[in-house]
GUFI-222121 format. One record per residue (C-alpha): residue in one letter; x, y, z. Coordinates in steps of 0.5 Angstrom, whole numbers, padded with zeros to 4 digits, always signed. Example, Ala and Ser with C-alpha at 12.3 -4.5 7.8 and 13.67 -1.06 7.14 Angstrom:
2
A+0025-0009+0016 S+0027-0002+0014 
//
This chain:
1003
M-0008-0123-0022 L-0002-0118-0022 Q+0002-0122-0018 I+0001-0128-0023 R+0002-0124-0029 D+0009-0122-0026 L+0010-0129-0024 I+0009-0132-0031 W+0013-0126-0034 G+0019-0128-0030 L+0018-0135-0031 L+0018-0134-0039 F+0024-0129-0038 A+0028-0134-0034 G+0027-0140-0038 C+0028-0137-0045 A+0033-0131-0043 A+0033-0129-0051 A+0025-0129-0051 I+0022-0121-0052 Q+0015-0120-0050 V+0011-0113-0052 Q+0005-0110-0049 I+0002-0103-0051 T-0003-0099-0046 P-0008-0097-0047 T-0010-0103-0052 Q-0014-0098-0056 G-0015-0090-0056 E-0021-0085-0059 I-0018-0078-0059 S-0022-0072-0061 V-0019-0067-0066 G-0015-0062-0063 E-0013-0066-0057 S-0007-0070-0054 K-0006-0077-0052 F+0000-0082-0050 F+0001-0089-0051 L+0006-0094-0047 C+0010-0099-0050 E+0012-0104-0044 V+0018-0110-0046 V+0019-0116-0042 G+0026-0118-0044 D+0032-0116-0046 A+0031-0111-0051 K+0036-0106-0054 D+0032-0102-0059 I+0024-0100-0058 D+0021-0097-0064 W+0015-0094-0066 Y+0012-0094-0073 T+0006-0090-0076 P+0000-0093-0080 S+0004-0092-0086 G+0010-0096-0084 E+0014-0090-0083 K+0019-0090-0077 I+0017-0085-0072 L+0023-0080-0071 P+0024-0076-0065 N+0024-0069-0068 R+0017-0070-0070 P+0013-0064-0068 D+0006-0067-0068 I+0008-0074-0066 F+0013-0075-0060 V+0017-0081-0058 S+0021-0082-0051 R+0024-0088-0048 G+0024-0088-0041 D+0029-0094-0039 E+0031-0100-0042 T+0024-0103-0042 M+0019-0098-0043 S+0018-0093-0049 T+0012-0087-0050 L+0008-0085-0056 T+0005-0078-0055 I+0000-0075-0061 Y-0001-0068-0060 H-0007-0064-0063 A-0009-0070-0066 N-0012-0069-0073 V-0016-0074-0078 D-0009-0076-0081 S-0007-0078-0074 A-0012-0084-0074 G-0009-0091-0076 I-0006-0097-0073 Y+0001-0095-0069 K+0006-0101-0068 C+0011-0102-0063 V+0017-0106-0064 A+0023-0109-0059 R+0029-0112-0062 N+0035-0115-0059 G+0040-0118-0065 D+0036-0122-0069 K+0030-0123-0064 E+0024-0118-0065 A+0017-0117-0062 Q+0012-0112-0063 A+0005-0110-0061 T+0000-0105-0064 V-0006-0100-0062 Q-0011-0097-0066 V-0012-0090-0066 K-0019-0087-0068 I-0020-0080-0069 F-0027-0076-0069 Q-0029-0069-0070 K-0033-0066-0065 I-0038-0061-0067 T-0034-0054-0069 F-0037-0048-0072 Q-0032-0046-0076 S-0035-0040-0079 A-0042-0037-0076 P-0040-0029-0075 S-0045-0025-0071 P-0048-0020-0073 Q-0049-0021-0081 E-0051-0015-0085 F-0055-0015-0091 N-0058-0009-0095 E-0066-0009-0096 G-0068-0013-0102 D-0062-0017-0103 D-0061-0024-0103 A-0058-0026-0096 D-0054-0032-0095 I-0053-0033-0087 V-0047-0036-0086 C-0046-0042-0081 D-0040-0047-0083 V-0040-0053-0078 V-0035-0059-0079 S-0036-0066-0075 S-0035-0073-0076 P-0040-0075-0078 P-0043-0069-0082 P-0048-0066-0077 A-0055-0065-0079 I-0057-0057-0079 I-0063-0054-0077 W-0065-0047-0077 K-0070-0043-0072 H-0072-0036-0072 K-0076-0033-0066 G-0076-0040-0063 S-0079-0043-0068 R-0076-0048-0074 I-0076-0045-0080 Q-0081-0049-0085 V-0078-0048-0092 A-0084-0051-0095 K-0088-0046-0093 D-0084-0040-0095 V-0081-0040-0101 R-0076-0034-0099 F-0073-0039-0095 K-0068-0044-0097 I-0063-0049-0093 M-0057-0049-0098 V-0053-0056-0099 N-0047-0053-0094 G-0052-0051-0089 H-0053-0044-0090 L-0060-0040-0090 Q-0062-0036-0096 I-0067-0031-0095 R-0069-0028-0102 G-0071-0021-0102 I-0069-0020-0095 K-0074-0015-0092 K-0073-0011-0085 I-0078-0015-0082 D-0074-0021-0083 E-0069-0018-0078 G-0067-0021-0071 M-0064-0027-0068 Y-0063-0034-0072 N-0061-0040-0069 C-0056-0045-0073 E-0057-0052-0069 A-0052-0058-0071 R-0054-0065-0069 I-0050-0072-0069 M-0055-0077-0068 A-0050-0083-0067 R-0047-0080-0061 G-0053-0075-0059 E-0049-0069-0059 I-0052-0062-0060 D-0049-0055-0061 F-0052-0049-0063 K-0050-0042-0065 M-0054-0035-0064 I-0053-0031-0070 K-0056-0024-0071 V-0058-0021-0078 V-0059-0014-0079 V-0062-0011-0085 N-0060-0004-0087 V-0064+0001-0091 L-0061+0006-0096 P-0061+0013-0094 T-0065+0019-0097 I-0063+0026-0097 R-0066+0033-0099 A-0063+0040-0098 R-0067+0045-0094 L-0065+0051-0099 S-0061+0049-0105 E-0058+0056-0106 V-0055+0060-0100 N-0053+0068-0100 A-0048+0070-0095 T-0044+0076-0094 A-0036+0076-0092 D-0037+0079-0085 S-0034+0078-0078 D-0040+0078-0075 R-0044+0073-0080 S-0043+0066-0082 A-0047+0062-0087 L-0051+0056-0085 L-0052+0050-0090 A-0057+0045-0088 C-0060+0038-0091 D-0064+0032-0088 A-0063+0025-0089 D-0066+0018-0087 G-0064+0011-0087 F-0062+0005-0083 P-0058+0005-0080 E-0058+0012-0078 P-0054+0015-0084 T-0048+0019-0082 V-0048+0026-0086 T-0042+0030-0088 W-0040+0036-0092 A-0035+0037-0098 H-0033+0043-0102 N-0028+0042-0108 N-0028+0034-0106 V-0025+0036-0100 V-0029+0033-0094 L-0030+0039-0089 E-0029+0038-0081 T-0030+0042-0075 G-0025+0047-0074 N-0023+0054-0074 K-0026+0055-0081 Y-0032+0050-0081 S-0037+0047-0075 V-0041+0041-0077 S-0047+0039-0072 D-0047+0033-0068 D-0052+0029-0073 G-0048+0033-0079 S-0054+0036-0082 E-0052+0043-0081 L-0045+0046-0084 L-0043+0053-0081 I-0038+0057-0085 K-0035+0062-0080 S-0032+0068-0083 V-0034+0067-0090 K-0029+0069-0095 K-0029+0070-0102 V-0026+0063-0103 D-0031+0060-0100 E-0036+0061-0105 G-0038+0055-0109 D-0042+0049-0109 Y-0042+0044-0103 T-0044+0037-0103 C-0048+0034-0097 I-0047+0027-0097 A-0051+0022-0093 K-0048+0015-0092 N-0049+0008-0088 K-0048+0001-0089 A-0053+0000-0095 G-0050+0006-0099 E-0050+0013-0100 K-0054+0019-0103 A-0051+0026-0104 E-0054+0033-0105 E-0051+0040-0108 V-0052+0046-0104 S-0049+0053-0107 L-0046+0059-0103 N-0045+0066-0106 V-0041+0070-0102 F-0039+0078-0102 V-0032+0080-0101 K-0028+0082-0095 P-0021+0084-0093 R-0016+0079-0095 I-0008+0080-0094 T-0005+0078-0100 Y+0002+0080-0099 L+0006+0080-0092 N+0014+0077-0092 N+0018+0076-0087 Q+0024+0080-0086 T+0032+0080-0084 A+0036+0086-0081 S+0042+0087-0077 E+0043+0091-0070 F+0045+0098-0071 D+0042+0098-0079 E+0040+0105-0081 Q+0033+0102-0082 V+0028+0096-0084 T+0022+0096-0088 L+0016+0091-0087 T+0010+0091-0093 C+0003+0089-0092 E-0002+0088-0098 A-0009+0087-0098 S-0015+0086-0102 G-0023+0087-0101 D-0029+0091-0103 P-0029+0097-0100 T-0022+0098-0100 P-0019+0096-0093 T-0015+0100-0088 I-0009+0097-0086 S-0005+0098-0079 W+0001+0095-0075 S+0002+0092-0068 F+0008+0089-0065 Q+0007+0085-0058 N+0002+0090-0054 R+0003+0096-0058 V-0001+0099-0064 F+0004+0103-0068 T-0001+0109-0070 E-0003+0110-0063 G-0001+0117-0060 E+0003+0118-0067 Q+0002+0125-0070 A+0000+0127-0077 S+0003+0131-0082 W-0001+0137-0085 T+0002+0136-0092 R+0002+0128-0092 P-0005+0126-0088 D-0003+0118-0090 K+0004+0119-0087 Y+0004+0117-0079 E+0011+0118-0075 S+0012+0116-0068 L+0014+0121-0063 D+0021+0119-0063 R+0021+0119-0070 N+0024+0112-0070 I+0018+0108-0073 V+0014+0111-0079 V+0008+0108-0082 R+0006+0110-0090 T-0001+0107-0093 H-0002+0108-0100 A-0009+0105-0103 R-0008+0097-0101 V-0001+0097-0099 S+0002+0099-0092 S+0009+0100-0090 L+0012+0100-0083 T+0019+0103-0083 L+0024+0102-0077 K+0030+0106-0076 N+0036+0105-0072 V+0035+0098-0071 L+0036+0094-0064 F+0036+0087-0063 T+0029+0088-0059 Y+0026+0089-0065 A+0026+0082-0067 G+0019+0078-0066 Q+0012+0077-0069 Y+0009+0083-0073 L+0001+0083-0074 C-0002+0087-0080 T-0009+0088-0080 A-0014+0090-0086 S-0021+0092-0084 N-0027+0095-0088 S-0034+0095-0086 I-0035+0088-0088 G-0030+0085-0084 Q-0022+0084-0083 D-0016+0080-0084 I-0010+0079-0080 K-0003+0076-0082 Q+0003+0076-0078 L+0010+0076-0080 Y+0017+0075-0077 L+0023+0080-0076 E+0029+0077-0075 V+0035+0082-0072 R+0042+0079-0073 Y+0046+0081-0067 A+0053+0080-0063 P+0053+0075-0057 K+0050+0078-0050 I+0052+0074-0044 L+0047+0073-0038 G+0047+0069-0032 P+0050+0070-0025 V+0057+0071-0025 T+0059+0067-0018 V+0058+0059-0017 Y+0060+0056-0010 T+0062+0049-0009 W+0067+0045-0005 E+0073+0040-0006 G+0070+0034-0009 N+0064+0036-0011 A+0062+0038-0018 A+0059+0045-0020 N+0056+0047-0027 I+0058+0055-0029 S+0053+0057-0034 C+0054+0061-0039 E+0047+0063-0042 V+0048+0067-0049 E+0043+0071-0053 A+0045+0071-0060 Y+0043+0071-0067 P+0045+0067-0071 G+0047+0062-0066 A+0054+0063-0062 S+0060+0059-0061 V+0062+0059-0054 V+0069+0057-0051 W+0072+0057-0044 F+0079+0060-0042 R+0082+0060-0035 D+0089+0064-0035 G+0089+0065-0042 L+0089+0057-0043 Q+0083+0054-0047 L+0079+0049-0043 P+0079+0043-0042 S+0086+0043-0043 S+0091+0036-0043 N+0093+0037-0036 T+0086+0038-0033 T+0082+0032-0032 N+0076+0035-0027 M+0073+0039-0032 K+0068+0038-0038 I+0064+0042-0042 Y+0056+0041-0044 N+0053+0045-0050 T+0046+0047-0051 P+0043+0052-0056 T+0043+0057-0051 I+0047+0055-0045 S+0054+0053-0045 Y+0056+0049-0038 L+0063+0048-0035 E+0063+0042-0030 I+0068+0043-0025 T+0070+0038-0020 P+0075+0042-0015 D+0081+0037-0013 S+0084+0043-0009 Q+0084+0050-0008 N+0088+0052-0014 D+0081+0050-0018 F+0077+0056-0015 G+0078+0062-0018 S+0076+0066-0025 Y+0074+0063-0031 N+0072+0066-0038 C+0067+0065-0042 T+0067+0068-0049 A+0062+0067-0054 T+0063+0069-0062 N+0058+0069-0068 V+0059+0073-0075 M+0056+0079-0072 G+0062+0080-0066 S+0064+0077-0060 E+0063+0078-0052 S+0067+0075-0046 K+0065+0075-0039 E+0069+0073-0032 F+0065+0068-0028 I+0068+0066-0021 L+0068+0059-0017 I+0068+0060-0010 Q+0070+0055-0004 A+0063+0054-0001 E+0063+0053+0007 V+0059+0050+0012 P+0053+0054+0014 S+0053+0058+0021 S+0049+0056+0026 P+0041+0057+0026 E+0038+0061+0032 I+0033+0058+0037 E+0028+0064+0038 Q+0023+0060+0042 V+0022+0053+0045 E+0014+0051+0046 P+0014+0045+0050 F+0008+0040+0051 S+0008+0034+0056 S+0011+0029+0051 T+0013+0034+0045 A+0016+0041+0044 V+0016+0046+0038 V+0023+0049+0037 K+0022+0055+0033 F+0028+0058+0030 E+0031+0063+0025 E+0035+0060+0019 P+0043+0061+0019 D+0046+0068+0017 S+0050+0065+0012 M+0048+0059+0008 G+0056+0058+0006 G+0054+0059-0001 V+0050+0053-0003 P+0043+0051+0000 I+0041+0048+0006 I+0039+0041+0006 K+0037+0039+0013 Y+0037+0041+0020 R+0039+0037+0026 V+0036+0038+0032 E+0039+0035+0039 W+0036+0034+0046 R+0038+0031+0052 L+0037+0031+0060 T+0042+0035+0063 G+0048+0031+0064 Q+0047+0026+0059 D+0048+0024+0052 W+0045+0028+0046 T+0039+0025+0042 G+0039+0027+0035 K+0034+0027+0029 E+0035+0030+0022 H+0030+0034+0018 Y+0030+0036+0011 A+0029+0043+0010 S+0024+0046+0006 D+0022+0053+0004 D+0020+0058+0010 M+0022+0052+0015 T+0022+0056+0022 A+0019+0050+0027 I+0021+0043+0028 T+0017+0039+0033 I+0021+0034+0038 V+0017+0028+0040 G+0018+0022+0045 L+0019+0027+0051 K+0018+0025+0058 P+0013+0030+0062 E+0015+0035+0067 T+0022+0034+0065 T+0028+0039+0064 Y+0031+0038+0057 E+0037+0042+0053 V+0036+0043+0046 K+0041+0045+0040 M+0041+0046+0033 S+0045+0046+0027 A+0044+0046+0019 I+0047+0042+0014 N+0049+0044+0007 G+0052+0040+0001 K+0059+0042+0004 G+0057+0039+0011 E+0054+0040+0018 G+0055+0047+0021 E+0056+0049+0028 S+0051+0048+0033 S+0047+0053+0036 L+0048+0055+0044 P+0043+0050+0048 S+0037+0052+0050 T+0033+0050+0056 F+0026+0048+0057 K+0022+0044+0061 T+0016+0040+0059 E+0009+0041+0061 P+0005+0036+0066 V+0001+0030+0063 Q-0005+0034+0060 G-0009+0028+0059 E-0012+0029+0052 P-0007+0029+0046 S-0007+0036+0042 A-0011+0036+0035 P-0007+0034+0029 I-0005+0039+0024 L-0008+0037+0017 E-0006+0038+0010 V-0010+0036+0003 K-0007+0033-0003 V-0011+0032-0009 Q-0010+0025-0013 E-0011+0024-0020 R-0018+0023-0020 G-0021+0030-0018 N-0026+0027-0013 T-0021+0023-0009 L-0017+0026-0004 K-0011+0024+0001 V-0012+0028+0008 N-0005+0028+0011 W-0004+0029+0019 I+0002+0031+0023 K+0002+0028+0030 Q+0002+0033+0035 D+0003+0032+0043 D+0000+0026+0045 G-0002+0028+0052 G+0003+0024+0056 S+0000+0017+0054 P+0001+0014+0047 I-0004+0015+0041 K-0009+0009+0041 H-0012+0011+0034 Y-0015+0017+0030 L-0022+0018+0028 V-0024+0021+0022 R-0031+0024+0020 Y-0032+0029+0014 K-0038+0032+0010 A-0040+0037+0005 K-0041+0043+0008 H-0048+0045+0005 V-0051+0038+0009 S-0052+0037+0016 D-0051+0030+0016 W-0043+0027+0017 K-0041+0021+0014 P-0040+0015+0018 E-0034+0016+0022 I-0027+0012+0020 R-0022+0009+0025 I-0015+0009+0023 P-0009+0006+0027 H-0005+0010+0031 N+0001+0009+0026 S-0002+0012+0020 E-0001+0019+0018 Y-0006+0019+0012 V-0013+0017+0010 M-0016+0017+0003 L-0023+0020+0001 S-0026+0017-0005 G-0032+0018-0009 L-0033+0025-0007 D-0038+0029-0010 W-0035+0034-0016 N-0034+0041-0015 T-0037+0041-0008 E-0034+0044-0001 Y-0032+0039+0004 E-0030+0039+0011 V-0026+0034+0015 H-0025+0033+0022 V-0019+0029+0025 V-0019+0027+0032 A-0013+0024+0036 E-0015+0019+0042 N-0011+0016+0048 Q-0012+0013+0054 Q-0014+0019+0057 G-0019+0022+0052 K-0020+0025+0045 S-0017+0031+0043 E-0020+0037+0040 P-0021+0036+0032 G-0016+0038+0027 V-0020+0042+0022 I-0019+0043+0014 S-0024+0045+0008 F-0023+0044+0001 R-0026+0044-0006 T-0026+0038-0010 A-0025+0039-0018 T-0030+0040-0023 D-0033+0034-0026 P-0029+0033-0033 T-0034+0033-0039 T-0031+0027-0042 I-0029+0021-0037 P-0023+0017-0039 D-0024+0009-0039 A-0021+0007-0032 V-0014+0004-0034 D-0012+0000-0028 G-0019-0003-0026 G-0017-0003-0019 S-0021-0005-0013 G-0027-0001-0010 L-0024-0001-0003 G-0019+0004-0001 T-0012+0002+0002 G-0015+0004+0009 A-0021-0001+0008 I-0016-0007+0006 V-0011-0006+0012 G-0017-0005+0016 I-0020-0012+0014 L-0013-0015+0014 I-0013-0013+0022 V-0020-0015+0023 V-0018-0022+0020 F-0012-0023+0024 F-0015-0021+0030 L-0021-0026+0029 L-0015-0031+0028 L-0012-0030+0034 V-0018-0030+0038 G-0020-0037+0035 V-0013-0039+0037 D-0014-0036+0044 V-0020-0040+0045 T-0018-0046+0043 C-0012-0046+0048 Y-0017-0044+0053 F-0021-0050+0053 L-0016-0055+0050 N-0010-0053+0054 K-0012-0048+0060 C-0007-0043+0057 G-0007-0037+0053 L-0010-0029+0054 L-0017-0032+0056 M-0014-0036+0062 C-0010-0031+0064 I-0016-0026+0065 A-0020-0032+0068 V-0015-0033+0073 N-0013-0026+0075 F-0020-0022+0075 C-0025-0028+0075 G-0022-0032+0081 K-0022-0038+0076 A-0017-0044+0078 G-0011-0044+0074 P-0009-0050+0069 G-0009-0057+0073 A-0010-0053+0080 K-0016-0058+0082 S-0013-0064+0080 K-0006-0062+0083 D-0010-0060+0090 M-0013-0067+0090 E-0007-0071+0089 E-0003-0066+0094 G-0009-0068+0099 Q-0009-0075+0098 A-0001-0075+0099 A-0002-0071+0106 F-0007-0076+0109 T-0004-0082+0106 K-0002-0084+0114 D-0008-0083+0117 E-0013-0084+0111 S-0016-0078+0113 K-0021-0074+0108 E-0020-0067+0110 P-0017-0062+0105 I-0010-0059+0106 V-0011-0053+0110 E-0007-0046+0111 V-0004-0046+0118 R-0003-0040+0122 T-0002-0038+0129 E-0007-0033+0132 E-0002-0028+0133 E-0001-0027+0126 Q-0008-0023+0126 T-0005-0018+0130 P+0002-0015+0127 N-0001-0009+0124 Q-0007-0007+0129 G-0005-0003+0135 G+0002-0002+0137 G+0005-0009+0136 P+0011-0010+0132 T+0010-0009+0124 E+0012-0014+0119 P+0019-0013+0116 N+0021-0008+0111 E+0027-0007+0106 T+0031-0004+0113 T+0029-0011+0117 P+0035-0016+0117 L+0034-0022+0113 T+0038-0026+0117 E+0036-0027+0124 P+0040-0031+0130 E+0038-0037+0133 P+0032-0037+0138 A+0034-0037+0145 A+0032-0044+0149 A+0027-0040+0153 D+0024-0036+0148 T+0017-0039+0145 T+0015-0037+0138 S+0009-0038+0134 M+0010-0041+0127 V+0007-0039+0121 V+0006-0044+0116 N+0004-0042+0109 L+0002-0048+0105 L+0002-0047+0097 P+0000-0052+0092 S+0005-0057+0091 T+0007-0061+0085 A+0009-0067+0089 T+0003-0072+0088 N+0006-0078+0092 S+0008-0076+0099 V+0007-0071+0104 A+0014-0069+0104 E+0014-0068+0096 S+0008-0062+0098 F+0014-0058+0100 S+0020-0054+0096 T+0026-0051+0099 A+0028-0044+0096 Q+0024-0038+0093 S+0017-0040+0093 S+0013-0038+0088 P+0006-0039+0085 A+0009-0039+0078 S+0013-0046+0080 E+0007-0048+0084 S+0011-0050+0090 T+0010-0050+0098 T+0014-0047+0103 L+0013-0048+0110 T+0016-0042+0114 T+0017-0040+0121 S+0020-0033+0124 A+0023-0033+0131 S+0026-0026+0132 S+0026-0022+0138 P+0021-0015+0138 T+0027-0011+0138 K+0029-0013+0131 A+0023-0010+0128 A+0022-0004+0125 P+0016+0001+0128 A+0009-0001+0126 K+0006+0004+0121 A-0002+0004+0120 S-0001+0007+0113 P-0004+0002+0107 K+0002+0003+0103 N+0005-0002+0109 S+0003-0008+0105 P+0005-0015+0105 A+0007-0014+0097 A+0013-0009+0099 Q+0015-0013+0105 S+0016-0020+0102 S+0020-0018+0096 P+0027-0017+0100 L+0026-0024+0104 N+0024-0027+0097 A+0029-0025+0093 N+0035-0025+0098 T+0034-0030+0104 Q+0032-0037+0105 P+0027-0038+0110 D+0027-0042+0116 V+0023-0048+0115 G+0018-0051+0120 P+0015-0058+0121 L+0010-0061+0117 V+0003-0061+0121 D-0001-0068+0122 L-0008-0066+0122 S-0011-0073+0124 D-0010-0074+0131 T-0008-0067+0134 P-0012-0066+0140 K-0015-0059+0141 A-0012-0054+0146 P-0013-0046+0148 P-0009-0041+0144 S-0002-0039+0146 S-0002-0033+0151 D+0005-0031+0149 P+0005-0024+0151 T+0011-0023+0146 P+0008-0023+0139 P+0013-0025+0134 V+0015-0022+0127 S+0012-0025+0121 E+0016-0026+0115 P+0011-0029+0109 V+0015-0031+0104 S+0009-0032+0098 P+0008-0026+0094 P+0002-0022+0096 S-0005-0022+0093 A-0006-0017+0087 N-0013-0016+0090 A-0016-0009+0093 D-0017-0012+0100 G-0010-0010+0102 P-0006-0013+0108 Q-0013-0016+0111 S-0013-0021+0106 Q-0006-0023+0108 R-0009-0024+0115 D-0015-0027+0114 T-0016-0035+0114 V-0020-0038+0109 K-0027-0041+0112 A-0030-0048+0110 P-0037-0048+0107 D-0038-0054+0111 S-0037-0053+0119 T-0037-0060+0120 Q-0031-0061+0117 N-0027-0055+0121 K-0022-0057+0126 D-0018-0053+0131 L-0012-0056+0133 Q-0007-0054+0138 V+0000-0056+0138 D+0005-0054+0144 G+0013-0054+0144 P+0018-0050+0144 A+0021-0047+0138 K+0028-0049+0139 D+0025-0056+0138 A+0023-0055+0131 P+0028-0057+0126 N+0030-0052+0121 A+0029-0056+0116 L+0024-0058+0110 C+0020-0064+0110 T+0022-0068+0104 D+0023-0075+0101 S+0030-0078+0100 T+0031-0075+0093 T+0029-0068+0095 P+0034-0064+0099 A+0032-0058+0103 H+0037-0052+0103 N+0037-0048+0109 D+0043-0043+0110 G+0047-0047+0106 K+0046-0054+0109 T+0042-0059+0106 V+0037-0063+0111 K+0034-0069+0109 D+0028-0072+0113 D+0023-0077+0112 S+0016-0076+0112 T+0015-0080+0119 K+0019-0076+0123 C+0016-0070+0120 E+0009-0072+0122 T+0012-0075+0129 E+0015-0068+0131 V+0009-0064+0128 K+0004-0068+0134 N+0009-0064+0139 A+0008-0057+0136 T+0003-0052+0138 A-0001-0049+0132 E-0008-0047+0130 V-0011-0051+0124 K-0017-0048+0120 T-0019-0053+0114 V-0021-0050+0108 P-0025-0055+0103 N-0021-0057+0097 E-0026-0054+0092 A-0026-0047+0095 P-0025-0042+0090 Q-0018-0040+0088 T-0016-0033+0090 N-0011-0029+0086 G-0006-0034+0084 N-0001-0031+0089 E-0004-0033+0095 S-0003-0039+0099 K-0009-0045+0098 A-0010-0052+0098 
//
């Protein structure tokens, strides 16, 4: 259908090039209020302009926010209506023009309003007895029908005249009562569309409070040991809040007043005369408020009425402080400064019993009626500070404070020596005490700093300290600098010295405590710091005569030991240390020699430390790795418990490269014990033990601001590790079953004796290739001479070792040697010759090498009966450096039986294939594999001098065999003919025999 339409449009366009056709997709549209929709106008023909028009006939411009027009190409324009409203409805027109030709199409857009609750707040509150208007404003098109429900039932306005559904859909309850409180359901329905929606509204009815005072009048005495208690009781719904006011000021809990939690009681502390009066108890809730008056009568207590701050100058003759107080009875007045009361220890005059003088007569106290004066003679700047005047009587006491300001000339404090070095900025601090504040000026050699020719000096001032920042460029910048402070009282100068810092001296190594893989270097800090703090220590160690290995450690307070890691057990090392400060690195200490301990087996216990986190019941336990006992740490085991219980928390396993664990959710104010154990291949260390106490439970727990997960970092890391491990296991299992590879395949081959990938099929193919000539179904076998079973038994010649020559001379014509034919799996599948390869036979390459060895007994090394004299050590040199002699292929089909050769001289056997990895030792190399079916076994004897056996590998025409640098090519027929004339014992092995460790020869 689409093709026909396109064809028609094409014909129209071809026949009437000037005709224009317009089509709008979709042809009509319904849009819900607030939604958006677009319409596509497609033009067939050559249209220069494509315009859209609103239902009112106005052309839609591109910059309108609610309706957007975009032209995709020459034949297409898109109209998009965003967030449609009722005014967006109507017929929209798309007009295409080209000169005087025009075509148009229209689309009708309908807008409808879904049920929308514009205003239905919840809860809605009303006062008991009021006419409640429950608001539920709903809009839709068409307008909905409103139904009200309460307690699951529809409200029947005809049965209860107090209920009425208003025209606007609101529910009115006349004289609302407390029993009308609850949940109301405002349900809106549109029958035409079957649309329904509802809103649950909670209605709350508030009750005006009532109030009564327990005592309308309360008497109180102004006394430090007494307080006045005012109380009232209130009731209402919701529960009213009770507040107290005095002189129209709301009273709150503080130093003076204490209000109970429910506000019913007001406690006036340290009642004074000014506290006397009427207090208002106010009960208030959402329904309104009520108030009740309570009167308080107060007796008078001492009150200080006059106390002013004073100012004096240092070395003034005297200054007098005055304190006046009121009260009944008349109060006594005393003075105090810091921790000293001036009347303490002073002598009284017989003539003036109210006059008190200090022993040095510099402080005099005089009292008359309600006035007391404190006179300070020979004023010093140390007299400045806060003074307390205390007025007391039998009712109570009053205390106030005043400040005595003493003006004095500047006094310069601080260290006079500062160390730095060329290129490093240093601050000389001139701390000044003065009142009023002093101005500070720096000089050098009589010139004020900074001067025009000094660019490496800056001055920073604070209210009490002036800093001279110097970045020395040369030795000339070191020396004396003068700080002069001046105020209206005088001036003072002080010389500061800037000294060239030096690198620190070498630390002294006191002791080296070695372990198997670590060593603890104990040292004393350098005698000379060079004037600046030490930043780091460098520790260097080495094997004797080798290069130094070093590591830097940041210095800390009281640092006297550093641990070296990564050492070898039972090895002698040299260690030296140097200190580093800001100037640079100092000289190294004399090397100290130590020898690490033998492998201990288990690691040493880690050293623990605890850090409290922001929440007092979460702690971070750090540990410092100690000696690993000679083998890497596998993991750390953490367990902990509260000391007052016997059960430990579940043990936590932490990865070996972690250095801490987070313990969260601990009990507050509880003492815990933590054990951390390091484990390696040899076993577990002694536990590192630490105890700590969590913080006290806070009275107010703030809301959590981070909303973090309940899982700690260690748990998340553990989960990720487990998921990653399971993923690897899944991939490995898939590789095992699909491709016969992976870790499981390696384990199956090396430990379970399972055949490697493709072994069975290749064995079958090789067997078929080997017996193509005689159509024999016998399996490929391992062929060995009888003498091969005796090399390491008795006193016969031993197998070659690393001292045996790898190149043997050609055997003499008269010598007879037996051949060792070692058949391994071959990659060839089409011929007998392809079942052998030439150089460097290896199970990994799945090639098979047929070798012979014909050497005189004098060439062999003496035999050794030690288990170490295994084929593993003896075959390595031969495999790596020599090309073995190649023997003929044995045809197993027609070889006649013959007794074994009785040659008295056993040859030296040089096996080429790698030895077995099992525990059978050399015996597993000598034993031939027995076939489970005895009817398939054949013993074949092949006679013939060794010199007639060609030293070439039987290959096809495309596979050359390299022997002693010569390439020998031979066809399979010639190989089979020559094998029939040779002598060998043949023992067959079924092709389905289990494969041994992949390094042994097998068919």
